[in-house]
N, C-alpha and C positions, 0 to 999 in steps of 0.2 A: 430895495427894489423902487418904491416909491419915489424916493429922493431923483433915482437915476431916470427914471420914465420921464418925472416933471421938468429936469435940466434938459435933456434930450430933446422934448416936444416944446419947450416954451420957449425958445430962441433968449435966453438972458430974463425975460421979462418976469417979473415976481407976482407970484399966485399963491398967496397967503393960505395954507390948510392948516386949520386947528386941529390938535390930537387931543381928544377928550378921553376920559380913562372911563373902565367898565364902570364904577361905583356913580360918576355924573350921568352916566345913559341911563344905568337904573332907575337914579331919583328922578330923572327928568320924565320918565312915562309909568313910575311906580311899577316897576320889576316888570315891564314888558307888557301892562295890563292893558292899555291902551291900542288895541289892532284895530288898524283902519281896515286893512286889506292883508291878502298874506305876503308876510314880512315886511310892511309898512305900519309904523307906530308914529302915532301923535303924542308929544310931548312938550315939556318947556326947560331951555336950555337960558341960563342966564337972563333971564326977564323976557324972553320970546320963544313963540312957539314953532316950533321944529317937527318936522319927520323924520324917521328914522329908521332907515333900511337894512334890515338884517337877513343875510344871505341864509340857505342851508348850510349846517356843521359840516364843512367839509372843505379840507385843505386844498382840494382841488382847484375850489373857487378863487384863492387867494391872488393868482396872477390876473384871472378877469376881472376881479374886483378892484385889483389897484389899478389896472387899465382903465376902466369905467369910471374912477374917480380923477384918474388925469384929464381924460376928455370933458366928462361934467366940470373940471375946475378951468379948463381952456373954454369954454361954453357959459361959462356963468354970467358972462357980462351980457347976453343975449337976452332980450325981453322976454322971449318964449320959450326959454330953457329952464327947468328946475334948477336954482341956484345951490351950489355945495357949499357948506359952511365949514363942515370938516370930518374927521373920520376917528374912529377908533381902532389902532393898529393892535392892541392887545388881544383882540377877539382872532379867531381864524375861523373864515377868512375875515377879513376887517368888516368893520359895521360902518356904515356911512351916514352922514346926518346932513339934511338938507334945510332950507328955509321953507318955512310952512307957505303953502299957495290959499290966500284967504279966498280967493276969486274964482277957484277950483281949478281944474287942469284944461288942456285945449280941447278933450275928449269932451269936456262938457259942453 
């Protein structure tokens, strides 16, 4: 479903989305120990600090999360949008991975 939505919305433009394993994400943030906010975790993947977004564990979220990932991937070149790095498709719904925002958020 993710691939179909990316192809349909990106007009043939390549948008790389990395697929992380559950084990990689669990190692990245010490088994989801570093909660920053409800569903947001800070971790370290491949030598860089990231945010990991976990949605409530219900299958009904899957379509929403995939749509959210596609929109996020399309907007990731914009300076004021949280840049998506990848996701974990092994979880239901998928877990999303974003670049860490060192200077805070727009709300700050």
